C-alpha positions, 0 to 999 in steps of 0.5 A, spaced: 246 068 914 249 070 920 250 079 918 244 083 915 245 087 909 247 093 908 242 098 905 243 106 903 245 110 907 246 119 908 253 121 908 257 127 909 260 130 902 266 128 901 271 135 901 274 132 894 280 135 892 279 135 884 274 139 880 271 134 874 269 140 870 276 144 871 280 146 865 287 144 865 292 151 865 294 153 857 298 149 854 304 153 854 304 152 862 303 145 862 311 145 859 313 148 866 308 143 869 312 137 865 319 140 866 319 140 874 315 133 875 321 130 871 326 134 876 322 132 882 321 125 879 329 124 879 331 128 884 327 123 889 329 117 885 335 119 887 334 121 895 336 127 896 332 134 898 331 140 895 337 143 898 342 138 896 340 140 889 340 147 890 347 145 894 349 141 887 347 147 882 347 153 886 341 155 886 336 158 891 332 152 895 326 157 894 327 156 886 328 149 885 321 149 889 318 155 883 321 150 878 319 142 882 312 146 881 312 149 875 312 156 877 317 159 872 320 156 866 327 155 867 333 158 862 338 153 858 343 154 863 339 152 868 337 146 866 343 144 864 345 145 871 339 141 873 342 136 867 349 135 870 347 135 878 341 129 877 345 124 871 340 126 866 340 127 859 336 135 858 331 131 853 329 128 859 325 134 861 321 134 856 318 127 856 312 128 859 310 135 855 311 131 849 308 123 851 301 122 847 297 122 851 292 115 850 285 112 849 282 107 849 275 105 845 271 099 846 265 098 842 259 095 845 260 087 845 268 087 844 271 086 851 277 082 851 275 076 854 280 075 860 280 068 865 281 070 872 280 067 880 273 068 879 272 064 873 273 058 875 266 059 880 263 062 873 263 069 873 265 071 866 270 077 865 270 083 860 276 088 860 274 094 857 281 097 856 287 099 860 292 104 858 299 102 860 305 107 863 301 112 862 302 119 865 297 118 873 301 113 876 295 109 877 292 102 873 285 103 872 282 095 870 275 097 868 271 090 868 264 088 865 262 082 869 256 076 868 253 072 873 248 067 870 245 061 873 252 057 871 255 061 877 257 059 884 258 064 890 265 066 892 266 072 898 273 070 898 277 075 892 283 080 895 287 085 891 292 090 892 288 096 890 281 100 891 275 097 887 268 100 884 262 096 883 257 099 879 250 094 879 247 094 872 242 088 873 240 083 877 241 082 885 247 079 889 249 081 896 256 083 897 261 080 902 266 086 904 270 084 910 264 083 914 259 087 912 254 085 906 250 089 902 244 088 898 246 091 890 241 092 886 241 095 878 243 103 879 248 101 887 255 102 887 260 100 892 267 103 892 272 099 897 279 097 899 280 091 896 285 089 900 280 086 905 276 079 903 270 080 897 264 078 892 258 076 892 255 072 898 248 070 894 245 071 887 238 073 888 237 074 881 239 072 875 243 074 870 247 079 874 251 084 870 256 089 874 261 094 872 268 092 877 274 098 876 280 097 880 285 102 881 293 100 884 299 103 884 303 103 877 309 099 877 315 103 874 
C-alpha cells in the first residue's frame, strides 16, 4: 500500500463543552428556557437583532436577552407584545416545553436493513434507530455495518456531517482522506465525513462495526 497504517496515539484531552453526568434544571426552569428558545428562533427567522425587537416591543435589550436566555419568566403582557412583534401565536412560545421527547428502542437483530451506496459492494446496513424532528437540531443515523466474504472494499464514501466508527469484531484497514487506520475490535475513528472514506483492505472477516453519522437537521 502507498500509505502506512496509523496506530493509536496519545492526544491532549479536549476541553468538552458538556458534562455527560450533569443534571438538567428543574422542570419549572425549563419553561423559561423553552420560551426563550422560541423567541430567539422566531427573531432569527425574521432576520432582526435583539435591538430591533426591543424597539418594536418597547422593552429593553437587557430584558430581551434575559428572556432569550431563559433567565426570567415573562408576563402575559410581555408575551403578547412579543407575539405581535414576531408575528407568532402566543401558544407557539410553549411548543418546546410541551413537545414529548422521543426514544427509539431496537431489539437485538431487529434493526431495519437499508440499501446505501455501499450495499452494492456487499456492505450490509442495519439502522438501529431514528428520531425525526427532534429538539437538538441534529440528525443522527446509527448503523450496524457487517462485512463478510462476499464484501468488497469501498474507500470512496463521501457525505455531509461527522461520523464515528466503533469496531466490534474482525479487522479492516480504513481510509479517511490520505490516511489509513488499521482497525480491530475496540478501536474507534471519528472524522469529517466530507472527505473520501471507507474500508481499504479487509483483513479478518466477518467484520462488524457501528457507524454513527450526524448532520444538521433541515426543517
